[in-house]
C-alpha positions as CSV (number, residue, x, y, z in Angstrom):
1,M,98.3,6.3,-91.8
2,D,99.4,9.4,-90.2
3,F,99.8,12.0,-92.9
4,P,100.1,15.9,-92.8
5,G,96.6,17.3,-92.9
6,G,95.0,14.3,-91.0
7,G,95.0,10.5,-90.6
8,I,93.9,8.4,-93.6
9,R,92.4,5.0,-93.6
10,F,93.6,2.1,-96.0
11,T,91.6,0.0,-98.2
12,S,92.3,-3.1,-100.2
13,Q,89.8,-2.1,-102.9
14,I,90.6,-0.1,-106.0
15,R,88.1,2.6,-105.6
16,F,88.4,5.8,-107.7
17,L,86.2,8.8,-106.9
18,P,83.3,9.3,-109.3
19,E,83.6,12.1,-111.7
20,S,80.1,13.3,-110.5
21,Y,77.4,12.3,-108.1
22,E,74.2,10.9,-109.3
23,E,72.3,13.6,-107.8
24,R,73.2,17.3,-108.3
25,V,73.8,19.6,-105.5
26,H,70.3,21.1,-104.4
27,C,69.6,24.9,-105.0
28,Y,68.2,26.7,-102.0
29,R,65.1,28.9,-102.6
30,V,62.3,30.6,-100.6
31,L,60.0,32.0,-103.2
32,D,58.4,30.1,-106.1
33,D,58.3,31.7,-109.6
34,D,55.1,33.4,-108.6
35,G,56.3,35.0,-105.4
36,N,54.9,32.5,-103.1
37,E,56.6,31.2,-100.1
38,I,57.6,27.4,-100.2
39,C,56.5,25.6,-97.2
40,S,59.6,26.4,-95.1
41,N,60.7,28.6,-92.2
42,D,64.4,28.4,-92.8
43,F,64.9,32.0,-94.2
44,A,65.5,35.4,-92.5
45,N,62.9,37.6,-91.2
46,V,62.3,40.6,-93.6
47,T,60.6,43.6,-92.2
48,E,58.4,45.8,-94.5
49,E,60.8,48.6,-94.5
50,I,63.7,46.5,-95.6
51,A,61.5,44.7,-98.2
52,L,60.5,48.0,-99.7
53,K,64.0,49.4,-99.8
54,I,65.1,46.1,-101.5
55,Y,62.5,46.5,-104.2
56,T,63.0,50.2,-104.7
57,N,66.6,49.5,-105.2
58,M,65.9,46.6,-107.7
59,V,63.7,49.1,-109.8
60,T,66.1,51.9,-109.5
61,L,68.8,49.5,-110.9
62,Q,66.5,48.4,-113.8
63,A,65.9,52.1,-114.5
64,M,69.6,53.0,-114.3
65,D,70.4,50.2,-116.9
66,A,67.8,51.3,-119.3
67,V,68.7,54.9,-119.4
68,F,72.5,54.4,-119.4
69,Y,72.3,51.7,-122.0
70,E,70.4,54.0,-124.3
71,A,72.8,56.8,-123.6
72,Q,75.6,54.5,-124.8
73,R,73.8,53.6,-127.7
74,Q,73.2,57.3,-128.5
75,G,77.1,57.9,-128.4
76,R,76.9,59.9,-125.1
77,I,79.0,57.5,-123.0
78,S,81.6,55.0,-124.3
79,F,80.6,51.7,-122.8
80,Y,78.1,50.2,-120.3
81,V,77.3,46.9,-118.6
82,T,73.8,46.0,-117.4
83,T,72.6,43.9,-114.5
84,I,69.3,42.9,-116.1
85,G,68.2,39.5,-114.5
86,E,70.6,39.8,-111.8
87,E,69.2,42.4,-109.6
88,A,68.3,40.1,-106.5
89,I,71.9,39.1,-106.3
90,N,73.0,42.8,-106.3
91,I,70.3,44.1,-103.9
92,A,69.7,41.2,-101.5
93,S,73.4,40.5,-100.9
94,A,73.8,44.1,-100.0
95,A,70.8,44.0,-97.6
96,A,72.4,41.1,-95.7
97,L,75.7,42.8,-95.0
98,S,77.1,45.3,-92.7
99,D,78.5,48.7,-94.1
100,D,81.9,47.7,-92.4
101,D,82.0,44.7,-94.7
102,I,84.4,45.2,-97.7
103,I,83.2,44.8,-101.1
104,V,85.6,43.6,-103.8
105,P,83.3,43.5,-106.9
106,Q,83.5,42.4,-110.5
107,Y,81.6,44.7,-112.7
108,R,78.0,43.7,-112.5
109,E,77.3,44.7,-108.7
110,P,76.4,48.4,-108.8
111,G,73.4,47.6,-106.7
112,V,75.6,47.0,-103.6
113,L,76.8,50.6,-104.0
114,L,73.2,51.8,-104.6
115,W,72.1,50.1,-101.3
116,R,75.0,51.8,-99.4
117,G,73.9,55.2,-100.5
118,F,76.0,55.9,-103.6
119,T,73.6,58.4,-105.5
120,I,72.4,58.3,-109.0
121,Q,74.4,61.5,-109.6
122,E,77.5,59.7,-108.5
123,F,76.8,56.9,-111.0
124,A,76.1,59.3,-113.9
125,N,79.3,61.2,-113.0
126,Q,81.5,58.1,-113.2
127,C,80.0,57.0,-116.5
128,F,80.6,60.4,-118.1
129,G,84.0,60.8,-116.5
130,N,83.5,64.2,-115.5
131,N,85.2,66.4,-112.9
132,S,83.2,65.0,-110.1
133,D,84.0,61.4,-110.9
134,Y,86.0,59.9,-108.0
135,G,88.2,58.2,-110.6
136,K,89.0,61.6,-112.3
137,G,87.8,60.2,-115.7
138,R,90.6,57.5,-115.8
139,Q,88.4,54.5,-115.7
140,M,86.0,53.0,-118.3
141,P,82.2,53.6,-117.4
142,I,80.8,51.2,-114.7
143,H,84.2,50.9,-113.2
144,Y,83.0,52.3,-109.9
145,G,84.7,52.7,-106.7
146,S,84.1,54.4,-103.4
147,N,86.3,54.5,-100.2
148,K,83.3,55.9,-98.3
149,H,81.3,52.8,-99.0
150,N,84.1,50.2,-98.6
151,Y,83.8,49.4,-102.2
152,F,87.0,48.5,-104.1
153,T,87.2,50.1,-107.6
154,V,86.1,47.7,-110.3
155,S,88.8,46.1,-112.5
156,S,88.0,44.7,-116.0
157,T,90.6,41.9,-115.6
158,I,88.7,38.7,-114.9
159,A,89.0,37.1,-111.5
160,S,92.0,39.3,-110.5
161,Q,89.9,40.8,-107.5
162,L,89.6,37.2,-105.9
163,P,93.1,37.0,-104.6
164,H,92.9,40.6,-103.4
165,A,89.7,39.8,-101.5
166,V,91.3,37.1,-99.6
167,G,94.2,39.3,-98.6
168,A,91.9,42.0,-97.5
169,A,90.0,39.5,-95.4
170,Y,93.2,38.0,-93.8
171,S,94.0,41.7,-92.8
172,L,90.5,41.9,-91.1
173,K,91.2,38.7,-89.2
174,M,94.6,39.8,-88.1
175,D,93.1,43.1,-86.8
176,K,90.3,41.1,-85.1
177,K,87.7,43.3,-87.0
178,D,84.1,42.3,-86.7
179,A,83.7,42.3,-90.5
180,C,84.3,40.2,-93.6
181,V,85.2,40.8,-97.3
182,V,82.6,39.9,-99.9
183,T,83.8,39.5,-103.5
184,F,81.8,38.8,-106.6
185,F,82.6,37.0,-109.9
186,G,80.9,35.2,-112.7
187,D,80.9,31.6,-113.9
188,G,83.6,32.7,-116.4
189,G,85.8,33.8,-113.5
190,S,85.9,30.4,-112.1
191,S,87.8,29.1,-115.2
192,E,90.6,31.5,-114.3
193,G,93.7,30.5,-112.3
194,D,93.1,33.3,-109.8
195,F,89.8,31.6,-108.8
196,H,91.6,28.4,-107.6
197,A,94.6,30.4,-106.2
198,A,92.0,32.5,-104.0
199,L,90.1,29.5,-102.7
200,N,93.0,27.6,-101.7
201,F,94.5,30.7,-100.2
202,A,91.3,31.5,-98.3
203,A,90.8,28.0,-96.9
204,V,94.4,27.5,-95.7
205,M,94.5,30.9,-94.1
206,E,91.0,30.6,-92.8
207,A,90.1,34.1,-94.1
208,P,86.6,35.5,-93.3
209,V,85.8,36.1,-97.0
210,I,82.5,35.3,-98.9
211,F,82.9,34.4,-102.5
212,I,79.7,34.9,-104.4
213,C,79.6,33.4,-107.9
214,R,76.9,34.8,-110.4
215,N,76.5,31.5,-112.5
216,N,74.4,33.3,-115.1
217,G,75.0,30.6,-117.8
218,W,77.4,32.5,-120.0
219,A,81.0,33.9,-120.0
220,I,80.3,36.4,-122.6
221,S,79.6,34.0,-125.5
222,T,80.8,30.8,-123.8
223,P,78.1,28.6,-122.1
224,V,78.9,26.8,-118.8
225,K,78.7,23.4,-120.6
226,D,81.8,24.4,-122.7
227,Q,83.6,25.7,-119.6
228,F,83.6,22.7,-117.1
229,R,82.0,19.3,-116.5
230,S,81.7,19.6,-112.8
231,D,78.3,20.3,-111.1
232,G,78.5,23.9,-111.5
233,I,80.7,26.0,-109.0
234,V,79.5,24.8,-105.7
235,V,81.4,21.5,-105.7
236,R,84.7,23.3,-106.3
237,G,84.5,24.8,-102.8
238,Q,84.3,21.5,-101.0
239,A,87.4,20.3,-103.1
240,Y,89.3,23.2,-101.5
241,G,88.0,22.8,-98.0
242,V,85.5,25.7,-98.2
243,R,81.9,25.6,-97.0
244,S,79.6,26.1,-99.8
245,I,76.0,26.4,-100.8
246,R,73.9,26.8,-104.0
247,V,71.2,29.4,-104.1
248,D,68.4,30.5,-106.4
249,G,69.9,34.0,-107.4
250,N,66.7,35.1,-108.8
251,D,65.1,34.8,-105.3
252,A,65.9,37.9,-103.2
253,I,64.7,36.3,-99.9
254,A,66.9,33.2,-100.6
255,M,70.0,35.3,-101.3
256,L,69.5,37.5,-98.2
257,S,69.0,34.6,-96.0
258,A,72.0,32.5,-97.4
259,I,74.3,35.6,-97.1
260,K,73.3,36.5,-93.7
261,S,74.1,33.1,-92.5
262,A,77.4,33.0,-94.6
263,R,78.4,36.2,-93.0
264,E,77.8,35.0,-89.5
265,M,80.0,31.8,-90.2
266,A,82.8,33.9,-91.9
267,I,83.2,36.2,-88.8
268,M,82.3,34.0,-85.9
269,E,84.0,30.9,-87.2
270,G,86.8,32.6,-89.3
271,R,86.3,30.9,-92.4
272,P,85.6,31.4,-96.0
273,I,82.2,30.6,-97.7
274,L,81.5,30.0,-101.4
275,I,77.9,30.8,-102.7
276,E,76.9,29.8,-106.2
277,A,73.9,31.9,-107.1
278,L,72.0,30.5,-110.1
279,T,70.7,33.2,-112.4
280,Y,70.6,34.2,-116.0
281,R,72.2,37.0,-117.8
282,V,69.2,38.6,-119.6
283,G,71.0,41.5,-121.2
284,H,74.0,41.4,-123.4
285,H,77.5,40.8,-121.8
286,S,78.1,44.5,-122.5
287,T,77.4,47.3,-125.2
288,S,80.2,45.6,-127.1
289,D,78.2,42.3,-127.5
290,D,75.2,41.0,-129.3
291,S,74.0,37.9,-127.4
292,T,71.5,36.9,-130.0
293,K,74.4,35.8,-132.3
294,Y,75.1,32.9,-129.9
295,R,71.8,32.2,-128.1
296,P,68.2,32.0,-129.1
297,A,66.1,35.3,-128.5
298,E,63.3,33.0,-127.2
299,E,65.5,31.7,-124.3
300,I,66.2,35.3,-123.4
301,Q,62.6,36.2,-123.5
302,W,61.5,33.2,-121.3
303,W,63.9,34.2,-118.5
304,R,62.9,37.8,-118.8
305,T,59.2,37.0,-118.5
306,T,59.1,33.8,-116.4
307,R,62.0,34.1,-113.9
308,D,62.6,37.8,-113.5
309,P,63.7,38.5,-110.0
310,V,62.1,42.0,-109.8
311,A,58.6,40.7,-110.7
312,R,58.9,37.8,-108.4
313,F,59.8,40.0,-105.5
314,R,57.0,42.4,-106.4
315,K,54.5,39.7,-106.2
316,W,55.7,38.8,-102.7
317,I,55.5,42.3,-101.3
318,E,52.0,42.7,-102.9
319,G,51.0,39.5,-101.4
320,N,52.0,41.0,-98.0
321,N,49.8,44.0,-98.7
322,W,53.0,46.3,-98.8
323,W,52.6,47.4,-102.4
324,N,50.1,48.3,-105.2
325,N,49.9,49.5,-108.8
326,E,49.7,53.2,-107.6
327,A,53.0,52.9,-105.6
328,E,54.5,51.1,-108.6
329,S,53.7,53.8,-111.1
330,E,54.8,56.7,-108.8
331,L,58.1,55.0,-108.1
332,R,59.0,54.2,-111.7
333,N,58.1,57.7,-113.0
334,R,60.1,59.3,-110.1
335,I,63.1,57.2,-110.5
336,R,63.3,57.9,-114.3
337,K,63.1,61.5,-113.9
338,E,65.9,61.5,-111.3
339,I,68.1,59.4,-113.5
340,L,67.4,61.6,-116.7
341,F,68.2,64.8,-114.6
342,A,71.5,63.1,-113.3
343,V,72.5,62.3,-116.8
344,Q,72.0,65.9,-118.0
345,V,73.9,67.3,-115.0
346,A,76.9,64.8,-115.6
347,E,77.1,65.5,-119.3
348,K,77.3,69.2,-119.0
349,A,79.9,69.1,-116.2
350,S,83.5,69.8,-117.1
351,K,86.1,67.2,-117.7
352,P,89.1,66.6,-115.4
353,P,92.3,68.4,-116.4
354,I,95.2,66.7,-118.4
355,A,97.4,66.8,-115.3
356,D,95.1,64.3,-113.6
357,I,96.1,61.4,-115.9
358,F,99.5,61.5,-114.3
359,T,98.8,62.0,-110.6
360,D,97.8,59.8,-107.7
361,V,100.3,56.9,-108.2
362,Y,103.7,58.4,-107.3
363,D,104.4,60.8,-104.4
364,V,107.0,62.7,-106.6
365,L,106.3,62.5,-110.4
366,P,109.0,60.6,-112.1
367,S,110.7,62.4,-114.9
368,S,109.4,59.8,-117.4
369,L,105.8,60.8,-116.7
370,S,106.8,64.4,-116.7
371,K,108.1,63.9,-120.2
372,Q,105.0,62.2,-121.3
373,E,102.6,64.9,-119.9
374,Q,104.9,67.6,-121.7
375,S,104.5,65.4,-125.0
376,L,100.9,65.2,-124.8
377,R,100.4,68.9,-124.2
378,E,102.6,69.8,-127.2
379,T,100.5,67.3,-129.3
380,I,97.3,68.9,-128.4
381,K,98.8,72.4,-129.2
382,R,99.9,71.1,-132.6
383,H,96.6,69.4,-133.5
384,P,94.0,71.7,-132.0
385,K,91.3,70.4,-134.4
386,D,91.5,66.8,-133.0
387,Y,90.3,68.0,-129.7
388,P,87.2,69.7,-128.4
389,P,87.7,73.5,-128.0
390,D,86.8,73.3,-124.3
391,F,89.4,70.5,-123.8
392,P,90.7,71.0,-120.3
393,L,94.4,71.6,-120.3
């Protein structure tokens, strides 16, 4: 039968599509848990220089998480989200991309910014919301953004970034740019309507966008088994007509290889790609969460010690004689000192003035916002004890 979208064959048998296939979709990996290459040549070549940059960035990300998390616990910043256990997805994906590719993140991808040259001091400035913060202190900590690095500002609203990413990708296609858009989301994001709208939008418009799902097992406290009955996220791509692959998200070489291939297909063939990266959120969802209330501590510890992506990659570079204990000790000591210094500088820096709360939206400030600013200033004057003495007016 001729039908919009393609011809369809008839059958005289009642045949329902099965709710699932007997065999689950395979997961692509290159390194085993001990950092040894599995017998395969189907992965991207990684030079010593790139390998050491990947590892250095993963260690830096670990150290940043440790220091900033403690800073939050000490009351020095208000909020923080770690990437513990998901460092390979962050760094390896960034290594596979061009700086011209646009990143539309969720909130667990600071490693992409780190790879592109965002400094430790810039991270600290944002978390402390000081005068050097590009968001002028108007965002929560870890809501990074950088025009220079083609990195959209983080939004807390789950999955809202996905349709935006497709629109940006379609604009690149219209302008015939040699670049794509890469957007990240968690397994919880796939339960939002924006996920489905974005995949359908991307498939129909053939937009060069790569969807990377960090399937880390938990949407805050909701496990994947309570979110969906499908075989993870990867099969949803096929349902919308999106080429898809499942990858071991704790294997940096596998992530780099898969995303390099995905980027080439997205740009050269003008199509969206979905990557489901299987990983595990070792840290709490955020500093507002205690994950031991809903999952056993033994499970967390097993993933931390057995499936740690940083330790696995270290074993691989050591096996190539590119790394040793002396280099490890020097790196971790140096990075920790740099982060602690950046925190001290950011904490002592002045805060943005009150006027910055009301700018950067309208060319001419509406009268309603002018009245709000005046009201705020009057409130501060009436209640000076409720504000720090150096509060910037």
